[in-house]
PQR file of N, CA, C, O and H, with PARSE charges and radii, in Angstrom:
ATOM      1  N   MET A   1     129.985  79.891  74.921 -0.4000 1.5000
ATOM      2  CA  MET A   1     128.848  79.448  74.207 -0.0000 2.0000
ATOM      3  C   MET A   1     127.498  80.109  74.956  0.5500 1.7000
ATOM      4  O   MET A   1     126.612  80.728  74.367 -0.5500 1.4000
ATOM      5  N   ASN A   2     127.562  79.799  76.550 -0.4000 1.5000
ATOM      6  CA  ASN A   2     126.750  80.289  77.517 -0.0000 2.0000
ATOM      7  C   ASN A   2     126.085  81.879  77.200  0.5500 1.7000
ATOM      8  O   ASN A   2     124.946  82.285  76.974 -0.5500 1.4000
ATOM      9  H   ASN A   2     128.282  79.296  77.028  0.4000 1.0000
ATOM     10  N   ALA A   3     127.302  82.465  77.302 -0.4000 1.5000
ATOM     11  CA  ALA A   3     127.469  83.682  77.099 -0.0000 2.0000
ATOM     12  C   ALA A   3     126.498  84.439  75.806  0.5500 1.7000
ATOM     13  O   ALA A   3     125.760  85.408  75.979 -0.5500 1.4000
ATOM     14  H   ALA A   3     128.228  82.134  77.485  0.4000 1.0000
ATOM     15  N   ILE A   4     126.720  83.726  74.516 -0.4000 1.5000
ATOM     16  CA  ILE A   4     125.928  83.972  73.545 -0.0000 2.0000
ATOM     17  C   ILE A   4     124.665  83.608  73.477  0.5500 1.7000
ATOM     18  O   ILE A   4     123.892  84.143  72.682 -0.5500 1.4000
ATOM     19  H   ILE A   4     127.320  82.938  74.376  0.4000 1.0000
ATOM     20  N   VAL A   5     124.265  82.554  74.390 -0.4000 1.5000
ATOM     21  CA  VAL A   5     122.674  82.395  74.541 -0.0000 2.0000
ATOM     22  C   VAL A   5     121.970  83.396  75.178  0.5500 1.7000
ATOM     23  O   VAL A   5     120.912  83.932  74.850 -0.5500 1.4000
ATOM     24  H   VAL A   5     124.893  82.120  75.036  0.4000 1.0000
ATOM     25  N   ILE A   6     122.882  83.631  76.388 -0.4000 1.5000
ATOM     26  CA  ILE A   6     122.253  84.753  77.137 -0.0000 2.0000
ATOM     27  C   ILE A   6     121.969  86.063  76.387  0.5500 1.7000
ATOM     28  O   ILE A   6     120.916  86.673  76.574 -0.5500 1.4000
ATOM     29  H   ILE A   6     123.742  83.195  76.655  0.4000 1.0000
ATOM     30  N   ILE A   7     122.959  86.512  75.496 -0.4000 1.5000
ATOM     31  CA  ILE A   7     122.712  87.688  74.823 -0.0000 2.0000
ATOM     32  C   ILE A   7     121.546  87.822  73.871  0.5500 1.7000
ATOM     33  O   ILE A   7     120.753  88.753  73.725 -0.5500 1.4000
ATOM     34  H   ILE A   7     123.815  86.017  75.344  0.4000 1.0000
ATOM     35  N   ILE A   8     121.637  86.745  73.308 -0.4000 1.5000
ATOM     36  CA  ILE A   8     120.569  86.438  72.335 -0.0000 2.0000
ATOM     37  C   ILE A   8     119.079  86.459  73.145  0.5500 1.7000
ATOM     38  O   ILE A   8     118.137  87.079  72.652 -0.5500 1.4000
ATOM     39  H   ILE A   8     122.280  85.989  73.427  0.4000 1.0000
ATOM     40  N   VAL A   9     118.953  85.778  74.347 -0.4000 1.5000
ATOM     41  CA  VAL A   9     117.641  85.715  74.918 -0.0000 2.0000
ATOM     42  C   VAL A   9     117.544  87.487  75.421  0.5500 1.7000
ATOM     43  O   VAL A   9     116.467  88.069  75.294 -0.5500 1.4000
ATOM     44  H   VAL A   9     119.719  85.274  74.747  0.4000 1.0000
ATOM     45  N   LEU A  10     118.380  87.986  75.804 -0.4000 1.5000
ATOM     46  CA  LEU A  10     118.278  89.397  76.199 -0.0000 2.0000
ATOM     47  C   LEU A  10     117.600  90.393  75.203  0.5500 1.7000
ATOM     48  O   LEU A  10     116.692  91.169  75.505 -0.5500 1.4000
ATOM     49  H   LEU A  10     119.255  87.513  75.908  0.4000 1.0000
ATOM     50  N   PHE A  11     118.267  90.235  73.774 -0.4000 1.5000
ATOM     51  CA  PHE A  11     117.789  90.805  72.901 -0.0000 2.0000
ATOM     52  C   PHE A  11     116.358  90.549  72.530  0.5500 1.7000
ATOM     53  O   PHE A  11     115.572  91.462  72.271 -0.5500 1.4000
ATOM     54  H   PHE A  11     119.005  89.606  73.529  0.4000 1.0000
ATOM     55  N   VAL A  12     115.966  88.945  72.508 -0.4000 1.5000
ATOM     56  CA  VAL A  12     114.733  88.922  71.988 -0.0000 2.0000
ATOM     57  C   VAL A  12     113.619  89.183  72.850  0.5500 1.7000
ATOM     58  O   VAL A  12     112.461  89.432  72.515 -0.5500 1.4000
ATOM     59  H   VAL A  12     116.604  88.204  72.718  0.4000 1.0000
ATOM     60  N   ALA A  13     114.190  89.080  74.200 -0.4000 1.5000
ATOM     61  CA  ALA A  13     113.486  89.883  75.228 -0.0000 2.0000
ATOM     62  C   ALA A  13     112.835  91.396  75.247  0.5500 1.7000
ATOM     63  O   ALA A  13     111.693  91.803  75.466 -0.5500 1.4000
ATOM     64  H   ALA A  13     115.131  88.878  74.473  0.4000 1.0000
ATOM     65  N   LEU A  14     114.127  92.071  74.905 -0.4000 1.5000
ATOM     66  CA  LEU A  14     114.017  93.685  74.660 -0.0000 2.0000
ATOM     67  C   LEU A  14     113.164  93.845  73.445  0.5500 1.7000
ATOM     68  O   LEU A  14     112.510  94.876  73.285 -0.5500 1.4000
ATOM     69  H   LEU A  14     115.054  91.741  74.726  0.4000 1.0000
ATOM     70  N   ALA A  15     113.147  92.975  72.678 -0.4000 1.5000
ATOM     71  CA  ALA A  15     112.598  93.051  70.918 -0.0000 2.0000
ATOM     72  C   ALA A  15     111.031  93.074  71.309  0.5500 1.7000
ATOM     73  O   ALA A  15     110.204  93.717  70.662 -0.5500 1.4000
ATOM     74  H   ALA A  15     113.678  92.138  72.808  0.4000 1.0000
ATOM     75  N   ILE A  16     110.690  92.216  72.565 -0.4000 1.5000
ATOM     76  CA  ILE A  16     109.422  91.729  72.775 -0.0000 2.0000
ATOM     77  C   ILE A  16     108.650  92.830  73.764  0.5500 1.7000
ATOM     78  O   ILE A  16     107.487  93.213  73.633 -0.5500 1.4000
ATOM     79  H   ILE A  16     111.362  91.694  73.091  0.4000 1.0000
ATOM     80  N   ALA A  17     109.690  93.272  74.878 -0.4000 1.5000
ATOM     81  CA  ALA A  17     109.156  94.153  76.015 -0.0000 2.0000
ATOM     82  C   ALA A  17     108.644  95.615  75.365  0.5500 1.7000
ATOM     83  O   ALA A  17     107.536  96.146  75.438 -0.5500 1.4000
ATOM     84  H   ALA A  17     110.634  92.961  74.984  0.4000 1.0000
ATOM     85  N   VAL A  18     109.933  96.084  74.668 -0.4000 1.5000
ATOM     86  CA  VAL A  18     110.005  97.427  74.227 -0.0000 2.0000
ATOM     87  C   VAL A  18     108.341  98.056  73.225  0.5500 1.7000
ATOM     88  O   VAL A  18     107.811  99.162  73.337 -0.5500 1.4000
ATOM     89  H   VAL A  18     110.833  95.653  74.608  0.4000 1.0000
ATOM     90  N   PRO A  19     107.950  97.025  72.428 -0.5600 1.5000
ATOM     91  CA  PRO A  19     106.721  97.352  71.742  0.2800 2.0000
ATOM     92  C   PRO A  19     105.923  97.408  72.477  0.5500 1.7000
ATOM     93  O   PRO A  19     105.244  98.431  72.570 -0.5500 1.4000
ATOM     94  N   LEU A  20     105.671  96.092  73.435 -0.4000 1.5000
ATOM     95  CA  LEU A  20     104.741  96.318  74.287 -0.0000 2.0000
ATOM     96  C   LEU A  20     104.612  97.304  75.419  0.5500 1.7000
ATOM     97  O   LEU A  20     103.496  97.725  75.723 -0.5500 1.4000
ATOM     98  H   LEU A  20     106.222  95.261  73.359  0.4000 1.0000
ATOM     99  N   LEU A  21     105.663  97.684  76.040 -0.4000 1.5000
ATOM    100  CA  LEU A  21     105.714  98.975  76.851 -0.0000 2.0000
ATOM    101  C   LEU A  21     105.051 100.215  76.200  0.5500 1.7000
ATOM    102  O   LEU A  21     104.208 100.959  76.700 -0.5500 1.4000
ATOM    103  H   LEU A  21     106.570  97.342  75.793  0.4000 1.0000
ATOM    104  N   GLU A  22     105.807 100.289  74.574 -0.4000 1.5000
ATOM    105  CA  GLU A  22     105.372 101.656  73.909 -0.0000 2.0000
ATOM    106  C   GLU A  22     103.511 101.695  73.704  0.5500 1.7000
ATOM    107  O   GLU A  22     102.800 102.699  73.665 -0.5500 1.4000
ATOM    108  H   GLU A  22     106.493  99.685  74.168  0.4000 1.0000
ATOM    109  N   ARG A  23     103.135 100.381  73.608 -0.4000 1.5000
ATOM    110  CA  ARG A  23     101.925 100.191  73.219 -0.0000 2.0000
ATOM    111  C   ARG A  23     100.713 100.384  74.448  0.5500 1.7000
ATOM    112  O   ARG A  23      99.628 100.921  74.225 -0.5500 1.4000
ATOM    113  H   ARG A  23     103.713  99.566  73.640  0.4000 1.0000
ATOM    114  N   TYR A  24     101.120  99.849  75.744 -0.4000 1.5000
ATOM    115  CA  TYR A  24     100.472 100.016  76.933 -0.0000 2.0000
ATOM    116  C   TYR A  24     100.938 101.216  77.811  0.5500 1.7000
ATOM    117  O   TYR A  24     100.628 101.221  79.002 -0.5500 1.4000
ATOM    118  H   TYR A  24     102.001  99.412  75.925  0.4000 1.0000
ATOM    119  N   GLN A  25     101.610 102.152  77.321 -0.4000 1.5000
ATOM    120  CA  GLN A  25     102.302 103.173  78.202 -0.0000 2.0000
ATOM    121  C   GLN A  25     100.939 104.362  78.520  0.5500 1.7000
ATOM    122  O   GLN A  25     100.759 104.780  79.664 -0.5500 1.4000
ATOM    123  H   GLN A  25     101.862 102.148  76.353  0.4000 1.0000
ATOM    124  N   GLN A  26     100.275 104.696  77.641 -0.4000 1.5000
ATOM    125  CA  GLN A  26      99.548 105.632  77.627 -0.0000 2.0000
ATOM    126  C   GLN A  26      98.245 104.897  78.833  0.5500 1.7000
ATOM    127  O   GLN A  26      97.702 105.575  79.704 -0.5500 1.4000
ATOM    128  H   GLN A  26     100.421 104.357  76.712  0.4000 1.0000
ATOM    129  N   GLN A  27      97.978 103.471  78.604 -0.4000 1.5000
ATOM    130  CA  GLN A  27      97.126 102.900  79.350 -0.0000 2.0000
ATOM    131  C   GLN A  27      97.441 103.078  80.832  0.5500 1.7000
ATOM    132  O   GLN A  27      96.549 103.474  81.583 -0.5500 1.4000
ATOM    133  H   GLN A  27      98.420 102.920  77.896  0.4000 1.0000
ATOM    134  N   MET A  28      98.697 102.800  81.305 -0.4000 1.5000
ATOM    135  CA  MET A  28      99.223 102.772  82.689 -0.0000 2.0000
ATOM    136  C   MET A  28      98.923 104.151  83.429  0.5500 1.7000
ATOM    137  O   MET A  28      98.281 104.337  84.463 -0.5500 1.4000
ATOM    138  H   MET A  28      99.421 102.479  80.695  0.4000 1.0000
ATOM    139  N   GLY A  29      99.554 105.035  82.627 -0.4000 1.5000
ATOM    140  CA  GLY A  29      99.472 106.282  83.374 -0.0000 2.0000
ATOM    141  C   GLY A  29     100.750 106.717  83.814  0.5500 1.7000
ATOM    142  O   GLY A  29     101.691 105.946  83.626 -0.5500 1.4000
ATOM    143  H   GLY A  29     100.076 104.884  81.788  0.4000 1.0000
ATOM    144  N   LEU A  30     100.962 107.832  84.376 -0.4000 1.5000
ATOM    145  CA  LEU A  30     102.573 108.093  85.174 -0.0000 2.0000
ATOM    146  C   LEU A  30     102.384 107.761  86.544  0.5500 1.7000
ATOM    147  O   LEU A  30     103.433 107.610  87.170 -0.5500 1.4000
ATOM    148  H   LEU A  30     100.198 108.458  84.529  0.4000 1.0000
ATOM    149  N   ASP A  31     101.306 107.604  87.188 -0.4000 1.5000
ATOM    150  CA  ASP A  31     101.049 107.365  88.501 -0.0000 2.0000
ATOM    151  C   ASP A  31     101.787 106.344  88.590  0.5500 1.7000
ATOM    152  O   ASP A  31     102.881 106.385  89.153 -0.5500 1.4000
ATOM    153  H   ASP A  31     100.453 107.727  86.680  0.4000 1.0000
ATOM    154  N   LYS A  32     101.211 105.097  87.952 -0.4000 1.5000
ATOM    155  CA  LYS A  32     101.390 103.804  87.927 -0.0000 2.0000
ATOM    156  C   LYS A  32     103.025 103.500  87.565  0.5500 1.7000
ATOM    157  O   LYS A  32     103.659 102.647  88.186 -0.5500 1.4000
ATOM    158  H   LYS A  32     100.323 105.064  87.494  0.4000 1.0000
ATOM    159  N   MET A  33     103.469 104.113  86.747 -0.4000 1.5000
ATOM    160  CA  MET A  33     104.907 104.029  86.246 -0.0000 2.0000
ATOM    161  C   MET A  33     105.952 104.997  87.242  0.5500 1.7000
ATOM    162  O   MET A  33     107.143 105.107  86.952 -0.5500 1.4000
ATOM    163  H   MET A  33     102.953 104.806  86.242  0.4000 1.0000
ATOM    164  N   ALA A  34     105.494 105.516  88.158 -0.4000 1.5000
ATOM    165  CA  ALA A  34     106.240 106.274  89.109 -0.0000 2.0000
ATOM    166  C   ALA A  34     106.323 105.207  90.226  0.5500 1.7000
ATOM    167  O   ALA A  34     107.285 105.226  90.994 -0.5500 1.4000
ATOM    168  H   ALA A  34     104.526 105.426  88.394  0.4000 1.0000
ATOM    169  N   ARG A  35     105.289 104.220  90.350 -0.4000 1.5000
ATOM    170  CA  ARG A  35     105.478 103.554  91.685 -0.0000 2.0000
ATOM    171  C   ARG A  35     106.282 102.191  91.089  0.5500 1.7000
ATOM    172  O   ARG A  35     106.776 101.369  91.860 -0.5500 1.4000
ATOM    173  H   ARG A  35     104.508 104.205  89.726  0.4000 1.0000
ATOM    174  N   PHE A  36     106.334 102.089  90.004 -0.4000 1.5000
ATOM    175  CA  PHE A  36     107.169 100.843  89.532 -0.0000 2.0000
ATOM    176  C   PHE A  36     108.452 101.328  89.616  0.5500 1.7000
ATOM    177  O   PHE A  36     109.304 100.660  90.203 -0.5500 1.4000
ATOM    178  H   PHE A  36     105.933 102.757  89.377  0.4000 1.0000
ATOM    179  N   ARG A  37     108.738 102.458  89.086 -0.4000 1.5000
ATOM    180  CA  ARG A  37     110.094 103.152  89.078 -0.0000 2.0000
ATOM    181  C   ARG A  37     111.079 103.004  90.501  0.5500 1.7000
ATOM    182  O   ARG A  37     112.286 102.761  90.521 -0.5500 1.4000
ATOM    183  H   ARG A  37     108.046 103.001  88.609  0.4000 1.0000
ATOM    184  N   LYS A  38     110.348 103.184  91.438 -0.4000 1.5000
ATOM    185  CA  LYS A  38     110.959 103.287  92.763 -0.0000 2.0000
ATOM    186  C   LYS A  38     111.646 102.085  93.344  0.5500 1.7000
ATOM    187  O   LYS A  38     112.632 102.124  94.080 -0.5500 1.4000
ATOM    188  H   LYS A  38     109.368 103.382  91.422  0.4000 1.0000
ATOM    189  N   TYR A  39     110.890 100.806  92.849 -0.4000 1.5000
ATOM    190  CA  TYR A  39     111.455  99.524  93.167 -0.0000 2.0000
ATOM    191  C   TYR A  39     112.581  98.921  91.856  0.5500 1.7000
ATOM    192  O   TYR A  39     112.870  97.724  91.834 -0.5500 1.4000
ATOM    193  H   TYR A  39     110.089 100.775  92.251  0.4000 1.0000
ATOM    194  N   ILE A  40     113.045  99.717  91.002 -0.4000 1.5000
ATOM    195  CA  ILE A  40     114.034  99.544  90.050 -0.0000 2.0000
ATOM    196  C   ILE A  40     115.496  99.213  90.757  0.5500 1.7000
ATOM    197  O   ILE A  40     116.098  98.140  90.785 -0.5500 1.4000
ATOM    198  H   ILE A  40     112.810 100.689  91.020  0.4000 1.0000
ATOM    199  N   ILE A  41     115.877 100.550  91.343 -0.4000 1.5000
ATOM    200  CA  ILE A  41     117.459 100.649  91.962 -0.0000 2.0000
ATOM    201  C   ILE A  41     117.350  99.448  93.263  0.5500 1.7000
ATOM    202  O   ILE A  41     118.260  98.632  93.407 -0.5500 1.4000
ATOM    203  H   ILE A  41     115.387 101.422  91.320  0.4000 1.0000
ATOM    204  N   PRO A  42     116.123  99.453  94.180 -0.5600 1.5000
ATOM    205  CA  PRO A  42     116.568  98.235  95.085  0.2800 2.0000
ATOM    206  C   PRO A  42     116.633  96.888  94.245  0.5500 1.7000
ATOM    207  O   PRO A  42     117.586  96.144  94.478 -0.5500 1.4000
ATOM    208  N   LEU A  43     115.806  96.553  93.396 -0.4000 1.5000
ATOM    209  CA  LEU A  43     116.016  95.207  92.524 -0.0000 2.0000
ATOM    210  C   LEU A  43     117.430  95.164  91.876  0.5500 1.7000
ATOM    211  O   LEU A  43     118.029  94.096  92.005 -0.5500 1.4000
ATOM    212  H   LEU A  43     115.032  97.157  93.207  0.4000 1.0000
ATOM    213  N   VAL A  44     117.867  95.865  91.402 -0.4000 1.5000
ATOM    214  CA  VAL A  44     119.241  95.928  90.698 -0.0000 2.0000
ATOM    215  C   VAL A  44     120.294  95.513  91.801  0.5500 1.7000
ATOM    216  O   VAL A  44     121.119  94.599  91.809 -0.5500 1.4000
ATOM    217  H   VAL A  44     117.380  96.732  91.298  0.4000 1.0000
ATOM    218  N   ALA A  45     120.010  96.426  92.670 -0.4000 1.5000
ATOM    219  CA  ALA A  45     121.205  96.497  94.030 -0.0000 2.0000
ATOM    220  C   ALA A  45     121.299  94.796  94.584  0.5500 1.7000
ATOM    221  O   ALA A  45     122.353  94.238  94.887 -0.5500 1.4000
ATOM    222  H   ALA A  45     119.340  97.168  92.663  0.4000 1.0000
ATOM    223  N   ILE A  46     120.089  94.240  94.617 -0.4000 1.5000
ATOM    224  CA  ILE A  46     119.727  93.233  95.417 -0.0000 2.0000
ATOM    225  C   ILE A  46     120.436  92.007  94.287  0.5500 1.7000
ATOM    226  O   ILE A  46     121.021  90.984  94.643 -0.5500 1.4000
ATOM    227  H   ILE A  46     119.232  94.693  94.371  0.4000 1.0000
ATOM    228  N   SER A  47     120.251  92.338  93.233 -0.4000 1.5000
ATOM    229  CA  SER A  47     120.657  91.168  92.053 -0.0000 2.0000
ATOM    230  C   SER A  47     122.090  91.249  91.861  0.5500 1.7000
ATOM    231  O   SER A  47     122.695  90.234  91.515 -0.5500 1.4000
ATOM    232  H   SER A  47     119.776  93.169  92.944  0.4000 1.0000
ATOM    233  N   LEU A  48     122.806  92.536  92.081 -0.4000 1.5000
ATOM    234  CA  LEU A  48     124.068  92.488  92.078 -0.0000 2.0000
ATOM    235  C   LEU A  48     124.879  92.049  93.333  0.5500 1.7000
ATOM    236  O   LEU A  48     126.006  91.568  93.213 -0.5500 1.4000
ATOM    237  H   LEU A  48     122.314  93.360  92.362  0.4000 1.0000
ATOM    238  N   ILE A  49     124.338  92.208  94.413 -0.4000 1.5000
ATOM    239  CA  ILE A  49     124.774  91.874  95.601 -0.0000 2.0000
ATOM    240  C   ILE A  49     124.907  90.296  95.452  0.5500 1.7000
ATOM    241  O   ILE A  49     125.925  89.674  95.757 -0.5500 1.4000
ATOM    242  H   ILE A  49     123.423  92.599  94.510  0.4000 1.0000
ATOM    243  N   LEU A  50     123.728  89.724  94.935 -0.4000 1.5000
ATOM    244  CA  LEU A  50     123.584  88.084  94.658 -0.0000 2.0000
ATOM    245  C   LEU A  50     124.371  87.703  93.981  0.5500 1.7000
ATOM    246  O   LEU A  50     124.802  86.585  94.265 -0.5500 1.4000
ATOM    247  H   LEU A  50     122.901  90.229  94.687  0.4000 1.0000
ATOM    248  N   GLN A  51     124.868  88.293  92.954 -0.4000 1.5000
ATOM    249  CA  GLN A  51     125.762  88.061  91.945 -0.0000 2.0000
ATOM    250  C   GLN A  51     127.307  87.869  92.332  0.5500 1.7000
ATOM    251  O   GLN A  51     128.142  87.028  92.001 -0.5500 1.4000
ATOM    252  H   GLN A  51     124.519  89.201  92.723  0.4000 1.0000
ATOM    253  N   LEU A  52     127.340  88.875  93.081 -0.4000 1.5000
ATOM    254  CA  LEU A  52     129.018  89.040  93.644 -0.0000 2.0000
ATOM    255  C   LEU A  52     128.939  87.606  94.556  0.5500 1.7000
ATOM    256  O   LEU A  52     129.780  86.759  94.256 -0.5500 1.4000
ATOM    257  H   LEU A  52     126.662  89.558  93.350  0.4000 1.0000
ATOM    258  N   LEU A  53     128.080  87.306  95.543 -0.4000 1.5000
ATOM    259  CA  LEU A  53     127.901  86.293  96.665 -0.0000 2.0000
ATOM    260  C   LEU A  53     128.116  85.247  95.585  0.5500 1.7000
ATOM    261  O   LEU A  53     129.200  84.670  95.666 -0.5500 1.4000
ATOM    262  H   LEU A  53     127.397  87.994  95.787  0.4000 1.0000
ATOM    263  N   TYR A  54     127.367  84.902  94.653 -0.4000 1.5000
ATOM    264  CA  TYR A  54     127.379  83.598  93.832 -0.0000 2.0000
ATOM    265  C   TYR A  54     128.983  83.391  93.257  0.5500 1.7000
ATOM    266  O   TYR A  54     129.495  82.277  93.147 -0.5500 1.4000
ATOM    267  H   TYR A  54     126.486  85.371  94.587  0.4000 1.0000
ATOM    268  N   LEU A  55     129.604  84.536  92.949 -0.4000 1.5000
ATOM    269  CA  LEU A  55     131.091  84.445  92.393 -0.0000 2.0000
ATOM    270  C   LEU A  55     131.901  84.400  93.332  0.5500 1.7000
ATOM    271  O   LEU A  55     132.961  83.802  93.144 -0.5500 1.4000
ATOM    272  H   LEU A  55     129.188  85.441  93.038  0.4000 1.0000
ATOM    273  N   ALA A  56     131.682  84.904  94.369 -0.4000 1.5000
ATOM    274  CA  ALA A  56     132.739  84.730  95.849 -0.0000 2.0000
ATOM    275  C   ALA A  56     132.631  83.359  96.344  0.5500 1.7000
ATOM    276  O   ALA A  56     133.585  82.847  96.929 -0.5500 1.4000
ATOM    277  H   ALA A  56     130.821  85.390  94.522  0.4000 1.0000
ATOM    278  N   PHE A  57     131.286  82.583  96.107 -0.4000 1.5000
ATOM    279  CA  PHE A  57     131.275  81.304  96.780 -0.0000 2.0000
ATOM    280  C   PHE A  57     131.461  80.182  95.783  0.5500 1.7000
ATOM    281  O   PHE A  57     131.575  79.014  96.155 -0.5500 1.4000
ATOM    282  H   PHE A  57     130.511  82.999  95.631  0.4000 1.0000
ATOM    283  N   ASN A  58     131.492  80.541  94.531 -0.4000 1.5000
ATOM    284  CA  ASN A  58     131.526  79.323  93.317 -0.0000 2.0000
ATOM    285  C   ASN A  58     133.026  79.385  92.631  0.5500 1.7000
ATOM    286  O   ASN A  58     133.328  78.871  91.554 -0.5500 1.4000
ATOM    287  H   ASN A  58     131.400  81.490  94.228  0.4000 1.0000
ATOM    288  N   ARG A  59     133.730  79.992  93.340 -0.4000 1.5000
ATOM    289  CA  ARG A  59     135.228  79.788  92.504 -0.0000 2.0000
ATOM    290  C   ARG A  59     136.104  78.663  92.887  0.5500 1.7000
ATOM    291  O   ARG A  59     137.178  78.492  92.309 -0.5500 1.4000
ATOM    292  H   ARG A  59     133.485  80.410  94.215  0.4000 1.0000
TER
END
């Protein structure tokens, strides 16, 4: 049941975020988008490590 709620919340967030990003893409410019892009991979790596630690210690 929790997985279904999480999936629904993710789809709703994407349905809201994608149109907003498309609307404001021209205003941000490529320079700001390049600055944000360099933070994505480290944040994903940190979140994966935290999830692995959570699963390792809560079993």
